N, C-alpha and C positions, 0 to 999 in steps of 0.2 A: 504494500500500500504506499502511495506517495504521501509525503508529509503534509501537503495541502489538504487532501481528503482527510487524513487522520486528525488534523487540527479542527476542520469544520465539524466532524463527527463529535469530537469532544466538546466543542462549543454547543452543538445541538443538544447533546445529553446532559450538559453541565447543570442546568436548572433542575433536572429530575433527580439529581443527587442530593437535593436539600429537602425532600418531602417523602412521604410514605409511599413506597413502590406499589402497595396494594391499591392506593387510591389515586394513582397518577394518570389514569386515562380519562380524558374529558368526555362530555356528552357526544353522542353520535352527530357527525357532521360539523363539529366545532371548527376544524381548520378551513373547510370549504366556506363556511359562513363568514369567518373572520376575514379571509382573503377577499371574498366577494364584496365586502364593505368598501374596498378600494377600487372597485370596477366602476368606470363611468362610461357614458356612451361614445367617448373618443376612441378611435381605432388605434391611436398612437401608443407607443410603448412608453411605460413610465417606471421610474425607480422610487421605491418606498422603503423607508427605514424598517428593519425587521426587529421587533420587539423580542426580548428574551422569551416571552410566552409564545410567540409565533415559531421561534426556533425550536422550542420544546415540543410544540405541536407537530412539527415535521418529524421529529424523532418518534413521538408516540404513534403517529399515523403509520410510520414504517414498521414499528414493532407490532402494532395491532394487525397490520396487513400480513406480516410474516406468521403471526399466531393463526390467522385464517388459513395461510398456506399449509401449516402443520396439521390443523384440524382437517382440512379437505384431503390432505394425503392419507390420513388415517381412514377416512371414509372411503376413499378410493381403494386402499388396501383391503379393507374389510368386505368390499362388494366384488372383489375380484372374480369369485365364482358365482356369487348370487345374481350379479347383474353386470355383464360386460358393458352394457350401455352406460350405467351410471358410474361404473369404475373408471371408465374412459373420460366421461364428463368431469367427474370429481378430480381426476388426476390432472386434467387440463386446467381446471380452476386452481388447483394447488400451484401449478406452474405460474399461472397469471398472478395470483396473489404474491408469489415470491418475487416476480419481476416487478410488480408495482411497488412492493416493499423496498426493493433496491432503488427505484426511481425516487421515492420520497426520501430515502437515506441520501441520495445524491442531490436532494434539494429541488425536486421537480414535482409540481402538482398541477393537474389539469382541472380547470373549472369549466366543464363541458357545456353546461347550460348558458354560462356567461360568455363562451367564446374566447376564453383567455387561458394562458399558461403562466403559472408563477414559478420563477427560479431564484433560489438563494444564490447570492454571489459566493465567491470562494471563501470568504471570511465569515459568512453568515450574518453580516451586519445589514445587508439590504436584500430586498427580493425585487425582481423585475417582473412586471406584468406585460405580457405581449400577446399579440393576436394568435388565436389557435388556427392551425392548419385544417387540412381536410380529413385527417386520420380520426377514426373512432378511438375510443378509450384503449382498447386492447392493442391495436397496432401502434398507437402513439407511445405507450409506455414501453413496449417492446423495443421499438426503435431507439428510444432515449437511452435505454439501458445497454443494448448491445454495442452502441458507439461510445460508451463511456470508457476512458482509458483503463479503468480497473478490471473491466470485463471483456474488452474488445477481442482478445485472443483466447477466450475460454470456450471450448466447444460445446458447453452446456447452454450457451446463450446464443440465439440466432433469431432471425426475423420471424414473425408470426405469419407463416406461409399457408397457402391453401392445401398443398399436398404433402410436403416434407416438414410437418409440424404437428404437435399435438393440437394446436389451434384448428388445423384442418380436420382433425378427428371430431372435435366439438361441432364443427359446422356440418359434417356428414350426419351425425347423430341428430342434430336439430332439424335439418333441412332435407335429407334424403327420404325417399319412401322405401317401404319394404326392408327395414333393417332386420326384423325377425331374429333377434338375439335374446331369447327368453329361456334360460336354463331353469330347472327346478330350483325354487328359491330355498336357500340354506341360511338359517338364522346365524347371526354373527357368534363366533366362539373365539374366546381370547387366545387359546393356544394356536389356532389357525392364523389369526391376525399377527401374533408374535413371529411366527414362522415366515409369514409373507414379507413383513418388514425386515427381518433378518436376511432373507433372500436378496431383496432389493439392495440392501446396504452392503452386501458382501459379494455381489455378482462379479465374475471375473471376465476380463477381455484379453485377448491375445495381443492387442496393439492399442494405441491411444484411440479411444472411442469417440465417435460423433453420433450418439444414439438418438437420431431424430426419428420420431414415429413415422412410419410409412403408410400413406394412404392406400397403397396397394395391398397392405397387409392388415387392414382394418378388421376388428378393432386391435391395434398393436399395444395392448394394455401394459405389457412389461416395460417397453421403452417409454411410454407415457409416464409411468410411475418412476422409472429410473431418472428421467430428466427432472421431474417434480422434486424428487428426494435430494438430488444433488444441488439443485438450486437453493433449496431451503437450508441445507447444510452450509452452503457457501455463504449465505446471509449471516448465519449464527457465527460462523468463524470470522468474518470480516468485522462485526460489531465486537466480538471478544478481543480482537486485536487492538481496536482503538479504544474500547471502553471497558476493559476487563474489570476494573474496580468500581465502576459506576453502580450505585445502590439500586436504581431502578432495573438495569439491565441484568444484574446478578439475580434478581427475582424472576424476571420474565423470561430469561433464556431457557429455563426448564419449567414449563407450564405445570401447574399442580394437576391439571386434568390429563396430563400426558406422562404417566409413570415411565421411569427409565426401563422397566421391564418390557415396554412396548417399543420405545424409541430412545436410543442413547446418542443420536446424531453422529454416528461413527462412520468413517470411510476408511476401510481397512486395506483395500488393495493398493499395492505400490504405485500402479498407474495413476490412480485418482489422487493419492498423496502428492505425486510429482506434478500433476496438473494444477493442484491447488497452490503449490509452492511457486510455479512459474507465473500463475495469474495474480499473485499477491503482490 
């Protein structure tokens, strides 16, 4: 991680170190509402001072989105056999939430209805409101994240494409006809979930992988889940590196609703360890 990003993350999380970690999440929509107060009819770009509160809300928005990613991954893993359709959809959303978590961590927030994008500057002292482009939320956040220097060469981060992407899987499930993927429903059992997560976290490759879900192999659930898992692990490791002693993050990095017997956020294969080292 470069020093500029590390400094900004520490600035963003600093205010959270002085309050109870259990009560640090604001009400739903808080950051969007606060940023929207600075939007006016003018199409011009403008720069606004970022209060400590706004910086903290970027941090909590990123972490809350990451928690959504973790939760969605567990849903996907638990539905692997019971519902290939929803295992794939939940796996995609786990990926998307992880990507959006990175975007907020990098100081980017889209005000879709207002037609604006808010960006924190490198010091977190100001944010810039600029006009939104033509991309919807999903493609916008993915583009922002994959071009960031921190992740530009990471094979687990790529554009939200129609065919070679877990995003394409989500679109097929939502918009194709005759999916016909309805196995006998099997209720969730903890041992089965534990084994599925263990498999995803320890699966081995013979070479450096680019595990993009393939539309021709729909539903490519295993690759959907592999990508989602490694994205959420990458987020956790990045925040660990910058904010290891932060009171808020020390609590949130291991959710109480996600016991370590289900997920320990490990990446054990040497290929992945090398990848993370190269991309940091």
